[in-house]
C-alpha positions as a Markdown table, in Angstrom:
| # | Residue | x | y | z |
|---|---|---|---|---|
| 1 | Met | 132.5 | 105.1 | 114.4 |
| 2 | Asp | 132.1 | 101.4 | 115.3 |
| 3 | Tyr | 131.9 | 100.0 | 111.6 |
| 4 | Thr | 130.8 | 96.5 | 112.7 |
| 5 | Phe | 127.6 | 98.0 | 114.1 |
| 6 | Met | 127.3 | 99.6 | 111.0 |
| 7 | Phe | 127.6 | 96.8 | 108.9 |
| 8 | Ile | 125.2 | 94.9 | 110.9 |
| 9 | Met | 122.6 | 97.6 | 111.1 |
| 10 | Leu | 123.1 | 98.0 | 106.8 |
| 11 | Leu | 122.9 | 94.2 | 106.1 |
| 12 | Gly | 119.5 | 94.0 | 108.5 |
| 13 | Ala | 118.1 | 97.2 | 106.4 |
| 14 | Tyr | 119.3 | 95.2 | 103.3 |
| 15 | Val | 117.3 | 92.0 | 104.6 |
| 16 | Ala | 114.3 | 93.6 | 105.8 |
| 17 | Phe | 113.9 | 95.7 | 102.3 |
| 18 | Arg | 114.2 | 92.0 | 100.5 |
| 19 | Ile | 111.9 | 90.5 | 102.5 |
| 20 | Ala | 109.1 | 93.4 | 102.1 |
| 21 | Ser | 109.5 | 93.9 | 98.2 |
| 22 | Ser | 109.2 | 89.7 | 98.4 |
| 23 | Val | 106.3 | 90.2 | 100.5 |
| 24 | Val | 104.8 | 93.2 | 98.1 |
| 25 | Met | 105.5 | 91.4 | 95.0 |
| 26 | Ala | 103.8 | 88.4 | 96.1 |
| 27 | Val | 100.6 | 90.7 | 97.5 |
| 28 | Ile | 101.1 | 92.2 | 94.1 |
| 29 | Lys | 100.4 | 89.0 | 92.4 |
| 30 | Thr | 97.7 | 87.4 | 94.0 |
| 31 | Ala | 95.7 | 90.7 | 93.9 |
| 32 | Phe | 96.2 | 90.5 | 89.8 |
| 33 | Phe | 95.1 | 86.3 | 90.2 |
| 34 | Ala | 92.1 | 87.6 | 92.0 |
| 35 | Ala | 91.1 | 90.4 | 89.6 |
| 36 | Phe | 91.5 | 87.9 | 86.5 |
| 37 | Leu | 89.9 | 84.9 | 88.3 |
| 38 | Ala | 86.9 | 87.4 | 88.9 |
| 39 | Ile | 87.1 | 88.8 | 85.0 |
| 40 | Gly | 87.1 | 85.0 | 83.8 |
| 41 | Ile | 84.1 | 84.0 | 86.1 |
| 42 | Leu | 82.1 | 87.1 | 85.2 |
| 43 | Ala | 83.0 | 86.8 | 81.2 |
| 44 | Met | 82.2 | 83.0 | 81.9 |
| 45 | Ser | 78.3 | 84.1 | 83.4 |
| 46 | Ser | 78.0 | 86.7 | 80.8 |
| 47 | Thr | 78.4 | 84.0 | 78.2 |
| 48 | Val | 76.6 | 81.5 | 79.9 |
| 49 | Gly | 74.1 | 84.0 | 80.3 |
| 50 | Leu | 73.8 | 85.3 | 76.5 |
| 51 | Leu | 73.4 | 81.6 | 75.4 |
């Protein structure tokens, strides 16, 4: 078994995992922000409607 090839494979898998997790975190943060913004806009419009 060639250890350098195994090390490169592990390094590639680690880098891919880090990139994927950071992308997933960015998507989750964006979704939370969009939901928060939508709830805020709905609350503002309902408050304005009540006034």
